[in-house]
TORPA-4810 file (N, C-alpha, C, O; in nm, 3 decimals):
<nodes>
NODE_1_12.356_15.085_12.784_12.247_14.997_12.817_12.273_14.930_12.950_12.387_14.903_12.988_M
NODE_2_12.168_14.905_13.015_12.180_14.837_13.143_12.201_14.688_13.119_12.166_14.636_13.013_A
NODE_3_12.257_14.622_13.217_12.290_14.480_13.205_12.166_14.395_13.182_12.170_14.300_13.104_T
NODE_4_12.056_14.428_13.248_11.935_14.347_13.233_11.881_14.353_13.091_11.816_14.259_13.045_H
NODE_5_11.906_14.466_13.020_11.859_14.475_12.881_11.939_14.380_12.791_11.883_14.320_12.700_K
NODE_6_12.072_14.367_12.817_12.154_14.274_12.738_12.110_14.130_12.760_12.101_14.053_12.665_W
NODE_7_12.083_14.095_12.882_12.039_13.960_12.914_11.905_13.931_12.845_11.884_13.823_12.789_V
NODE_8_11.818_14.029_12.850_11.687_14.016_12.787_11.702_13.998_12.635_11.634_13.916_12.574_D
NODE_9_11.793_14.076_12.575_11.815_14.069_12.431_11.875_13.932_12.392_11.837_13.876_12.289_M
NODE_10_11.969_13.879_12.472_12.028_13.747_12.445_11.923_13.638_12.451_11.924_13.547_12.368_R
NODE_11_11.833_13.644_12.545_11.727_13.544_12.555_11.638_13.545_12.432_11.602_13.439_12.380_K
NODE_12_11.604_13.665_12.384_11.520_13.674_12.265_11.593_13.620_12.141_11.532_13.552_12.059_R
NODE_13_11.724_13.651_12.128_11.802_13.603_12.015_11.816_13.450_12.020_11.805_13.383_11.917_L
NODE_14_11.839_13.397_12.139_11.850_13.252_12.153_11.720_13.185_12.113_11.722_13.082_12.044_K
NODE_15_11.609_13.240_12.154_11.479_13.187_12.118_11.457_13.197_11.968_11.404_13.104_11.907_H
NODE_16_11.497_13.304_11.907_11.482_13.323_11.764_11.569_13.226_11.687_11.525_13.167_11.588_T
NODE_17_11.696_13.207_11.732_11.784_13.112_11.666_11.726_12.971_11.673_11.733_12.895_11.576_R
NODE_18_11.670_12.937_11.787_11.609_12.805_11.801_11.493_12.790_11.704_11.481_12.686_11.639_Y
NODE_19_11.410_12.890_11.692_11.295_12.885_11.601_11.341_12.872_11.456_11.279_12.800_11.377_N
NODE_20_11.448_12.943_11.420_11.499_12.935_11.283_11.552_12.795_11.255_11.521_12.736_11.152_I
NODE_21_11.632_12.741_11.350_11.685_12.605_11.332_11.571_12.503_11.324_11.573_12.414_11.239_R
NODE_22_11.473_12.516_11.408_11.359_12.425_11.408_11.285_12.434_11.275_11.247_12.331_11.219_Y
NODE_23_11.264_12.554_11.224_11.192_12.573_11.099_11.268_12.513_10.982_11.210_12.447_10.897_T
NODE_24_11.400_12.537_10.977_11.482_12.481_10.870_11.479_12.328_10.876_11.464_12.261_10.774_I
NODE_25_11.494_12.274_10.996_11.490_12.129_11.014_11.355_12.073_10.972_11.349_11.968_10.907_N
NODE_26_11.248_12.140_11.006_11.113_12.097_10.969_11.096_12.097_10.817_11.040_12.003_10.761_Y
NODE_27_11.143_12.201_10.751_11.130_12.211_10.605_11.212_12.100_10.538_11.167_12.039_10.442_I
NODE_28_11.334_12.075_10.590_11.418_11.968_10.535_11.347_11.833_10.544_11.343_11.759_10.446_F
NODE_29_11.292_11.801_10.660_11.222_11.673_10.678_11.096_11.665_10.593_11.060_11.558_10.544_H
NODE_30_11.030_11.779_10.574_10.911_11.781_10.492_10.947_11.744_10.348_10.877_11.664_10.285_M
NODE_31_11.056_11.802_10.295_11.099_11.768_10.159_11.151_11.625_10.151_11.130_11.558_10.050_F
NODE_32_11.218_11.579_10.255_11.268_11.442_10.256_11.151_11.344_10.253_11.153_11.246_10.179_S
NODE_33_11.050_11.369_10.333_10.931_11.284_10.334_10.860_11.289_10.200_10.811_11.187_10.151_N
NODE_34_10.855_11.406_10.140_10.791_11.419_10.008_10.868_11.339_9.904_10.808_11.278_9.815_A
NODE_35_11.001_11.339_9.914_11.084_11.262_9.821_11.049_11.114_9.830_11.027_11.050_9.727_K
NODE_36_11.046_11.060_9.952_11.016_10.917_9.968_10.872_10.887_9.931_10.844_10.781_9.875_W
NODE_37_10.780_10.977_9.961_10.640_10.958_9.924_10.630_10.944_9.772_10.561_10.855_9.721_W
NODE_38_10.698_11.032_9.700_10.694_11.029_9.555_10.764_10.905_9.499_10.712_10.841_9.407_L
NODE_39_10.880_10.870_9.554_10.953_10.752_9.505_10.875_10.623_9.524_10.869_10.540_9.434_L
NODE_40_10.814_10.605_9.641_10.742_10.481_9.669_10.611_10.469_9.592_10.552_10.362_9.587_Y
NODE_41_10.568_10.577_9.532_10.445_10.570_9.453_10.470_10.571_9.303_10.377_10.552_9.224_R
NODE_42_10.595_10.593_9.262_10.625_10.598_9.119_10.731_10.497_9.076_10.709_10.422_8.981_T
NODE_43_10.846_10.494_9.143_10.958_10.412_9.098_10.976_10.289_9.185_10.973_10.177_9.135_I
NODE_44_10.995_10.307_9.313_11.022_10.197_9.407_10.891_10.144_9.465_10.860_10.169_9.581_C
NODE_45_10.817_10.072_9.386_10.684_10.026_9.428_10.695_9.886_9.488_10.649_9.788_9.430_R
NODE_46_10.757_9.880_9.607_10.779_9.752_9.673_10.651_9.691_9.728_10.646_9.571_9.755_F
NODE_47_10.548_9.770_9.743_10.424_9.721_9.802_10.329_9.662_9.697_10.221_9.615_9.732_H
NODE_48_10.367_9.664_9.570_10.283_9.611_9.463_10.328_9.468_9.432_10.447_9.443_9.415_I
NODE_49_10.234_9.376_9.424_10.264_9.237_9.390_10.216_9.212_9.247_10.097_9.225_9.218_I
NODE_50_10.308_9.176_9.159_10.273_9.145_9.021_10.243_8.996_9.012_10.333_8.913_9.024_K
NODE_51_10.117_8.962_8.990_10.076_8.822_8.991_10.097_8.753_8.858_10.105_8.630_8.853_T
NODE_52_10.107_8.827_8.750_10.122_8.766_8.619_9.989_8.723_8.558_9.986_8.664_8.450_G
NODE_53_9.880_8.753_8.625_9.748_8.719_8.572_9.709_8.820_8.463_9.745_8.938_8.470_L
NODE_54_9.635_8.772_8.364_9.585_8.861_8.260_9.479_8.952_8.320_9.413_8.914_8.416_K
NODE_55_9.462_9.073_8.264_9.360_9.163_8.318_9.221_9.100_8.314_9.185_9.030_8.219_P
NODE_56_9.146_9.124_8.416_9.012_9.070_8.426_8.976_9.042_8.571_9.055_9.068_8.661_G
NODE_57_8.859_8.990_8.590_8.812_8.959_8.725_8.862_8.822_8.767_8.858_8.727_8.689_Y
NODE_58_8.909_8.812_8.892_8.951_8.685_8.951_8.896_8.676_9.092_8.886_8.777_9.162_Y
NODE_59_8.861_8.556_9.133_8.816_8.536_9.270_8.933_8.557_9.365_9.049_8.548_9.325_D
NODE_60_8.901_8.583_9.489_9.003_8.612_9.590_9.098_8.495_9.610_9.217_8.516_9.630_T
NODE_61_9.047_8.372_9.604_9.136_8.257_9.625_9.242_8.248_9.516_9.356_8.214_9.544_D
NODE_62_9.205_8.279_9.392_9.301_8.278_9.282_9.404_8.388_9.299_9.524_8.366_9.279_T
NODE_63_9.358_8.507_9.335_9.451_8.619_9.357_9.548_8.589_9.470_9.668_8.616_9.458_L
NODE_64_9.497_8.533_9.579_9.581_8.500_9.693_9.686_8.396_9.655_9.804_8.409_9.688_L
NODE_65_9.643_8.292_9.586_9.733_8.186_9.544_9.843_8.239_9.452_9.961_8.211_9.473_E
NODE_66_9.805_8.315_9.351_9.903_8.368_9.255_9.996_8.470_9.320_10.114_8.477_9.286_E
NODE_67_9.945_8.549_9.414_10.030_8.646_9.484_10.135_8.575_9.569_10.251_8.616_9.572_A
NODE_68_10.095_8.469_9.637_10.191_8.395_9.719_10.298_8.329_9.633_10.417_8.335_9.666_M
NODE_69_10.257_8.268_9.523_10.356_8.206_9.434_10.446_8.313_9.372_10.566_8.291_9.356_Y
NODE_70_10.391_8.427_9.337_10.471_8.535_9.278_10.578_8.584_9.374_10.691_8.611_9.334_S
NODE_71_10.542_8.596_9.500_10.640_8.640_9.599_10.750_8.535_9.618_10.866_8.570_9.638_L
NODE_72_10.714_8.407_9.613_10.815_8.301_9.622_10.908_8.306_9.501_11.029_8.293_9.516_L
NODE_73_10.852_8.324_9.383_10.933_8.333_9.261_11.027_8.453_9.269_11.144_8.443_9.230_V
NODE_74_10.978_8.565_9.319_11.063_8.683_9.336_11.177_8.653_9.432_11.292_8.691_9.407_K
NODE_75_11.147_8.585_9.542_11.251_8.550_9.639_11.355_8.459_9.576_11.475_8.482_9.594_F
NODE_76_11.311_8.357_9.504_11.406_8.261_9.447_11.487_8.324_9.334_11.610_8.313_9.332_V
NODE_77_11.420_8.391_9.241_11.488_8.440_9.121_11.567_8.568_9.143_11.674_8.585_9.084_E
NODE_78_11.518_8.657_9.226_11.587_8.787_9.241_11.673_8.795_9.367_11.776_8.862_9.367_K
NODE_79_11.633_8.728_9.472_11.705_8.745_9.598_11.796_8.627_9.631_11.892_8.643_9.707_E
NODE_80_11.768_8.510_9.574_11.851_8.393_9.605_11.941_8.351_9.490_12.016_8.255_9.503_S
NODE_81_11.935_8.420_9.380_12.021_8.386_9.267_11.967_8.275_9.180_12.044_8.203_9.117_G
NODE_82_11.836_8.259_9.176_11.775_8.156_9.093_11.770_8.022_9.164_11.813_8.008_9.279_G
NODE_83_11.717_7.924_9.093_11.704_7.791_9.152_11.841_7.729_9.176_11.857_7.649_9.268_I
NODE_84_11.940_7.766_9.095_12.075_7.715_9.118_12.132_7.770_9.248_12.206_7.700_9.318_S
NODE_85_12.098_7.894_9.283_12.140_7.950_9.411_12.078_7.876_9.528_12.143_7.854_9.630_G
NODE_86_11.952_7.838_9.512_11.885_7.761_9.617_11.949_7.624_9.631_11.972_7.577_9.743_V
NODE_87_11.980_7.559_9.518_12.045_7.427_9.522_12.184_7.436_9.583_12.225_7.347_9.658_K
NODE_88_12.257_7.542_9.552_12.390_7.561_9.613_12.379_7.581_9.763_12.463_7.533_9.839_N
NODE_89_12.275_7.651_9.806_12.254_7.672_9.950_12.223_7.539_10.018_12.272_7.513_10.128_T
NODE_90_12.142_7.455_9.954_12.111_7.323_10.010_12.240_7.242_10.023_12.264_7.178_10.125_I
NODE_91_12.322_7.245_9.917_12.448_7.171_9.919_12.540_7.223_10.029_12.605_7.145_10.098_K
NODE_92_12.545_7.356_10.045_12.630_7.415_10.148_12.588_7.367_10.287_12.672_7.325_10.367_Y
NODE_93_12.458_7.372_10.315_12.411_7.330_10.447_12.421_7.177_10.464_12.434_7.129_10.577_Y
NODE_94_12.414_7.101_10.355_12.430_6.956_10.364_12.574_6.919_10.400_12.598_6.821_10.470_A
NODE_95_12.669_6.999_10.351_12.811_6.973_10.379_12.854_7.020_10.516_12.962_6.985_10.563_D
NODE_96_12.770_7.100_10.582_12.804_7.151_10.715_12.797_7.036_10.815_12.702_6.957_10.814_T
NODE_97_12.896_7.028_10.899_12.903_6.920_10.998_12.793_6.934_11.103_12.761_7.044_11.147_K
NODE_98_12.739_6.822_11.142_12.641_6.819_11.250_12.714_6.777_11.377_12.790_6.680_11.377_I
NODE_99_12.690_6.850_11.483_12.762_6.825_11.608_12.711_6.697_11.677_12.594_6.661_11.667_E
NODE_100_12.803_6.632_11.745_12.769_6.509_11.818_12.793_6.534_11.966_12.902_6.573_12.007_Y
NODE_101_12.688_6.510_12.047_12.699_6.529_12.191_12.736_6.395_12.255_12.657_6.300_12.253_D
NODE_102_12.857_6.390_12.313_12.908_6.265_12.370_12.829_6.225_12.494_12.802_6.107_12.514_V
NODE_103_12.793_6.321_12.577_12.723_6.291_12.703_12.588_6.225_12.680_12.555_6.125_12.744_E
NODE_104_12.509_6.281_12.588_12.377_6.225_12.564_12.378_6.120_12.454_12.276_6.056_12.428_S
NODE_105_12.494_6.101_12.388_12.511_6.002_12.283_12.412_6.024_12.168_12.355_5.929_12.115_N
NODE_106_12.391_6.154_12.130_12.299_6.187_12.020_12.362_6.294_11.931_12.454_6.365_11.971_T
NODE_107_12.308_6.302_11.811_12.347_6.409_11.720_12.260_6.531_11.751_12.140_6.518_11.776_F
NODE_108_12.321_6.648_11.748_12.246_6.770_11.773_12.202_6.831_11.640_12.285_6.858_11.553_L
NODE_109_12.073_6.853_11.625_12.024_6.920_11.505_12.061_7.067_11.516_12.015_7.138_11.605_A
NODE_110_12.143_7.109_11.425_12.189_7.248_11.430_12.107_7.334_11.337_12.015_7.286_11.270_T
NODE_111_12.141_7.460_11.334_12.074_7.553_11.244_12.098_7.514_11.099_12.013_7.539_11.013_D
NODE_112_12.210_7.453_11.071_12.243_7.413_10.934_12.141_7.313_10.880_12.097_7.324_10.766_A
NODE_113_12.104_7.217_10.962_12.007_7.117_10.917_11.869_7.180_10.896_11.799_7.148_10.800_E
NODE_114_11.831_7.269_10.985_11.703_7.338_10.970_11.700_7.424_10.844_11.601_7.425_10.771_N
NODE_115_11.811_7.495_10.817_11.818_7.578_10.697_11.817_7.490_10.572_11.758_7.528_10.470_R
NODE_116_11.880_7.376_10.578_11.880_7.283_10.465_11.737_7.239_10.434_11.694_7.239_10.318_K
NODE_117_11.663_7.201_10.538_11.523_7.161_10.518_11.439_7.275_10.463_11.352_7.254_10.378_R
NODE_118_11.466_7.396_10.511_11.394_7.513_10.463_11.416_7.533_10.314_11.320_7.550_10.238_L
NODE_119_11.541_7.531_10.271_11.570_7.552_10.128_11.522_7.435_10.043_11.490_7.454_9.926_Y
NODE_120_11.516_7.316_10.098_11.457_7.203_10.024_11.307_7.227_10.003_11.253_7.196_9.898_E
NODE_121_11.242_7.283_10.104_11.100_7.316_10.090_11.080_7.424_9.985_10.988_7.417_9.904_S
NODE_122_11.167_7.525_9.986_11.157_7.632_9.886_11.174_7.573_9.747_11.099_7.607_9.655_I
NODE_123_11.273_7.485_9.731_11.296_7.423_9.600_11.175_7.339_9.557_11.135_7.341_9.440_E
NODE_124_11.116_7.267_9.651_11.000_7.181_9.622_10.881_7.266_9.574_10.816_7.233_9.475_K
NODE_125_10.853_7.374_9.644_10.739_7.460_9.607_10.766_7.528_9.473_10.678_7.534_9.388_I
NODE_126_10.887_7.580_9.456_10.922_7.650_9.332_10.912_7.555_9.213_10.859_7.592_9.108_Y
NODE_127_10.963_7.433_9.228_10.957_7.334_9.120_10.812_7.297_9.089_10.776_7.280_8.972_T
NODE_128_10.731_7.285_9.191_10.589_7.255_9.169_10.524_7.367_9.088_10.451_7.340_8.993_W
NODE_129_10.550_7.490_9.125_10.482_7.603_9.060_10.534_7.627_8.918_10.455_7.654_8.828_Y
NODE_130_10.664_7.617_8.897_10.722_7.651_8.768_10.732_7.534_8.670_10.732_7.556_8.549_K
NODE_131_10.739_7.411_8.718_10.761_7.297_8.628_10.643_7.199_8.632_10.578_7.176_8.529_V
NODE_132_10.615_7.143_8.748_10.517_7.034_8.758_10.374_7.082_8.731_10.299_7.016_8.659_D
NODE_133_10.337_7.193_8.789_10.199_7.243_8.775_10.166_7.277_8.629_10.062_7.233_8.579_R
NODE_134_10.251_7.356_8.559_10.220_7.382_8.417_10.216_7.254_8.333_10.134_7.243_8.242_P
NODE_135_10.305_7.158_8.363_10.303_7.032_8.289_10.172_6.956_8.313_10.116_6.896_8.221_A
NODE_136_10.124_6.959_8.435_9.998_6.892_8.468_9.881_6.959_8.396_9.794_6.890_8.342_L
NODE_137_9.879_7.092_8.396_9.773_7.164_8.324_9.781_7.135_8.173_9.678_7.118_8.108_Y
NODE_138_9.903_7.130_8.119_9.918_7.100_7.976_9.868_6.960_7.944_9.804_6.939_7.841_A
NODE_139_9.896_6.863_8.033_9.848_6.726_8.012_9.696_6.721_8.017_9.633_6.650_7.938_K
NODE_140_9.637_6.795_8.109_9.491_6.799_8.121_9.430_6.857_7.994_9.330_6.805_7.944_V
NODE_141_9.489_6.965_7.942_9.436_7.028_7.822_9.459_6.938_7.700_9.371_6.925_7.615_I
NODE_142_9.578_6.877_7.692_9.611_6.790_7.579_9.518_6.670_7.569_9.471_6.636_7.461_E
NODE_143_9.492_6.607_7.680_9.405_6.488_7.680_9.258_6.525_7.683_9.171_6.439_7.666_K
NODE_144_9.230_6.652_7.705_9.091_6.695_7.710_9.019_6.648_7.834_8.896_6.634_7.834_G
NODE_145_9.094_6.624_7.939_9.034_6.576_8.062_8.978_6.695_8.138_9.052_6.786_8.175_I
NODE_146_8.853_6.695_8.159_8.790_6.797_8.241_8.707_6.724_8.344_8.641_6.624_8.315_C
NODE_147_8.712_6.773_8.461_8.631_6.707_8.561_8.668_6.750_8.700_8.769_6.815_8.724_G
NODE_148_8.582_6.711_8.788_8.596_6.751_8.926_8.721_6.690_8.990_8.791_6.759_9.064_Y
NODE_149_8.750_6.563_8.961_8.864_6.497_9.025_8.997_6.559_8.983_9.085_6.576_9.067_Q
NODE_150_9.011_6.593_8.857_9.135_6.653_8.809_9.157_6.789_8.875_9.264_6.817_8.928_T
NODE_151_9.055_6.871_8.872_9.066_7.004_8.933_9.085_6.993_9.084_9.161_7.070_9.142_E
NODE_152_9.019_6.899_9.145_9.030_6.880_9.290_9.171_6.833_9.328_9.225_6.873_9.431_E
NODE_153_9.229_6.748_9.244_9.365_6.699_9.269_9.467_6.812_9.260_9.556_6.822_9.345_G
NODE_154_9.456_6.896_9.159_9.546_7.011_9.144_9.525_7.108_9.260_9.621_7.161_9.316_I
NODE_155_9.399_7.131_9.294_9.368_7.222_9.405_9.427_7.170_9.536_9.479_7.248_9.615_F
NODE_156_9.417_7.040_9.559_9.471_6.980_9.682_9.623_6.994_9.687_9.679_7.025_9.792_A
NODE_157_9.690_6.971_9.574_9.836_6.984_9.570_9.876_7.131_9.590_9.972_7.159_9.661_K
NODE_158_9.802_7.224_9.529_9.828_7.367_9.550_9.812_7.403_9.697_9.894_7.476_9.753_D
NODE_159_9.708_7.352_9.759_9.683_7.379_9.900_9.797_7.327_9.987_9.840_7.395_10.080_T
NODE_160_9.845_7.208_9.957_9.957_7.151_10.031_10.082_7.240_10.019_10.149_7.268_10.118_E
NODE_161_10.111_7.284_9.897_10.230_7.368_9.874_10.215_7.504_9.942_10.311_7.557_9.998_M
NODE_162_10.096_7.560_9.937_10.074_7.691_10.000_10.083_7.682_10.152_10.128_7.776_10.217_L
NODE_163_10.040_7.569_10.209_10.056_7.549_10.354_10.203_7.549_10.393_10.242_7.610_10.493_K
NODE_164_10.284_7.480_10.314_10.428_7.478_10.342_10.485_7.619_10.329_10.566_7.661_10.410_I
NODE_165_10.442_7.690_10.226_10.490_7.827_10.205_10.452_7.918_10.322_10.533_8.002_10.364_L
NODE_166_10.333_7.903_10.374_10.291_7.983_10.490_10.376_7.948_10.612_10.410_8.036_10.691_V
NODE_167_10.409_7.820_10.629_10.490_7.779_10.743_10.632_7.837_10.738_10.690_7.866_10.842_E
NODE_168_10.687_7.854_10.618_10.826_7.903_10.608_10.835_8.052_10.575_10.945_8.103_10.552_I
NODE_169_10.724_8.122_10.572_10.724_8.262_10.529_10.812_8.352_10.614_10.865_8.451_10.563_R
NODE_170_10.829_8.321_10.740_10.910_8.405_10.828_11.059_8.398_10.799_11.136_8.480_10.850_G
NODE_171_11.101_8.304_10.718_11.243_8.291_10.687_11.277_8.338_10.545_11.393_8.328_10.504_T
NODE_172_11.181_8.387_10.472_11.205_8.432_10.334_11.254_8.577_10.334_11.184_8.666_10.285_L
NODE_173_11.368_8.600_10.386_11.428_8.734_10.385_11.575_8.720_10.352_11.636_8.616_10.374_W
NODE_174_11.630_8.828_10.299_11.773_8.825_10.264_11.846_8.934_10.337_11.967_8.949_10.321_T
</nodes>
């Protein structure tokens, strides 16, 4: 064979090897994507929010409120080690020393103080949702109090807590 035929044959083989590698790689990624597609729709359903509401129709404001509280409860109970974990975190940041700047004769607010305030807010909202709010609803039902002022008061307190939750949402990660 002439030399140019060998060169020509090598080029074709190189191209074929590339196509085979590309095809195998494509098939592997296709199955990998299919695996994650199946997992995220059957077992690892991280995009689903369980509100705890009974089946039925609910207005959007109720769904939004319950979804936000559910995500906070998930953060506190599963990711922070429960309310005791949150309290331990507050204690840890409270014990952290705050720096003193001699030149300006002031205390410097460090990240520790900000984190302490953050976890105090988390504890306040969690306690409202899990302890104070159900107790208030139970008192309303027990005394038979129905009325605009009672519902408006609970709604106003819920709104206040949800505003705080929206303000700290960027820090709710582990």
